[in-house]
N, C-alpha and C positions, 0 to 999 in steps of 0.2 A: 632263695635264687630267684630275684626278682628283674635282674636286667632278661631283657629278650635272648635267646640262644642264637646268633647270628648262625650257629651252621645250621639250625633245625627251620632258621627263614629260610638261608640257600636253598634247602630243599625242598622246601614249599613252592618256590618260584619254579625252581628245575620240574618240580612234580605239573605244576602249573603249563610249562612248556612243553609237556609232555617227555621230559628227559628224565626220567627217573622208572627202573620196574624195582616190582618187591614181590616177596613171598622166594621159597626157594629155589622151584624149579624156574620162575621168570630169570629169577639173578643169575642161577647155574647159566642157563642159555646165554643171556648176554656176557656172561665171562670167555663161554666157550667159542661165542662167535665173533668174538673184538670189541663187540657193541659199550661193555663196562665200561668206564675209565676211570671208576672209585667203586666199590663198594664197602658199605658200612654196615656193620654188627652189632645189633643192642647189646651192649654191655653185660646183661643178664640169660644173653640167650646161653642154649645146653654148651659144655664143651664140648661136645660132638660137633658141633653146628659151628664154631668158632674153627675149632681142628677143619673142621671140611672144608671150609674156604679159605683158611688162612693157605693150607695146603694150595687147594685152585689156584687161588691168585698169585702162589710166588709162581707158580709153574705157567701162568699164563702171563705173566707179568705185569698186574692189575693190581694198583696199591688197595691198600685195606685199613678199615678204623672200625677199633670198637669204641663206639662212643654212643648214650642217651640209652634208654629205659625202651620197651617193644613200643609201649603205651603211645612215647614222644616220639618216636620215630613214623607211626600210623599215623599220630595226628598231624606232623608236618607234613604225609603228603596227602590228607585227607580220606583217610581209609582207615581200618581196623586198625587193630597190633597190630605190628611186623617185625620182627626179629632180624631182617636183614631187608637192606634196598641195595639199588646201583645205578650209580649217576651214567648218565648215556651220553650227556656231553662234555666234550674234553674242555671246555674254557670254565664250566661251572665246578666241575671235576675239580679242577686248579684252583677255583675260588675257595672251595669249600677244603681242599688238600693244605691252602695258607690259615685258614682258619683255625683247625686243627693243631700245626703246628706252632704257632703263633697265642694261643690257647685263649684268642679275644673273641 
């Protein structure tokens, strides 16, 4: 896969604008306080983590996506490995969701 990953690029843009939180506790807080507009969980995250975030996002009506690796998510936002990130800007979240839906 040599083409640039547009979802990860968008995450990078969101991170530069300080519109991303990462790590289990920060993402959970963002969802529960209504600040998260999209949660992305690494595909290789544990089943426990996936289940917890799926249930939480359903309850709080926040879109959730399983995408990329922990390494890629961390790298995209300029940090170490991350199993989950939340986008806290509605416009960026919608743009990323569109990319995820169209697969481009």
